[in-house]
N, C-alpha and C positions, 0 to 999 in steps of 0.2 A: 338206435344211436350207436355209431361206431366208436370203438375204443381208440384212444390215442396211443401211439407207439413211441416209446422212448428208446433211443439208440445208445448202446454202450460199446465203447471200443474194447475189443477183446484181444487184439494183437496188432503189431505193426506190420507183420508179414506172415505168410503161410507157415514158415518154419517155426514160428513161435507157438503155434498150436500143437501141442503134443498129442500124438495119436498112439494108442496101444498097438500091439501086434495084430489085433483083429481089425484095425482101421478105425476104431472109435476112441475118442478122447473125452475127458470131462473137464469142464471149466466151471467157475463159480462167478455168478453175476448177481449182485445185490443179495448175497446170502443164499442163492438158489443154485443147486447143482444142475447143470445142463450138459447133455452129451453133444459132441460135435463129430462130424465125419466128412470125409471128402469122397465124392462119388462122381465119376465121369467129369473130372476137373472142376467140380463145383462144390462149395461148402454147404453143409446142412446142419441144422441143430434140432434136437428133439429132447423129450422128457427123459430124465435120469431113471425113472422107475416105470415099469410096465403097468398099464392100467388094469391088467387082469389080476396078477398075483404079487405085484410089487417087485418083481425081479429087476436087478440092476442091468439096464440096457447096455451099459458099457462092457458088461461081461458077455454080451451076445456077439453077433457078427452081421455083416452085410452080405446078402447072397448075390449071385451074379446078375440078377435082374433088378437090383436096387431095393430090396426089402430089408428092413432091420429085423433081425430074428431074435426074439427073447430067449435068454439062456434057460429059463425055467420050463416052459411048456412048448417052446418053438413056435409061438404065435408070430406071424409076420405082419409087418406094417410098412406101407410105402414110405420111403425116405423123403419123397416129395411133398406128401400131404398128410401123413400119419394114418391114413385109412387102413383098417385091418384087411389083409388080402387073403387070409387063410380061413375066413368064414365065421369067426367067433363073434363079430359085431363090436369089438372094442375099438377105441380111437386113441392113438398116441399123439400127445400134444407136440406140435412142431413150432419152431420159432424162425422168423426171417433172419437171414444173414446178408449183409451187403459188403462187397469188396470195393473200397474207395481208394483214391490216390494216397490218402494218409493212413490207411490201415483197414482192418476188418472189424465190422460192427455187427452186433446182435441186437435185435429188436425185442423189447418186452412191452406187453400191453400194460398201460397204466390202469389204475382202478382197483376195484375190490368192493367189499361191502360198504365202505364209507367214502367212496371216491366222489360222491356228490357234495360232500361237506366243504 
């Protein structure tokens, strides 16, 4: 069964999404911190914490080939799909982003333990 995605408007325009000097920003959607980044003229969103040691991904950076690099152990994750590219086997959660005529939207999966109620 596929999960339903709920779209949340995060900005009216690109300029409203603040990015740090490393090119990564943090937004909060429904009480959840999520990192955002712009790479090759496209927006991406991914988990705030590294799945390995819990490092804050917003303190990392994006390397020239499009990997998000964790600031703690330098694990690398594809900005496109969250797959670990440095061989440790971890997966970084990613979120869909859509640029629409009326703004920029982030998709969150609905559900959880009691979603069937």
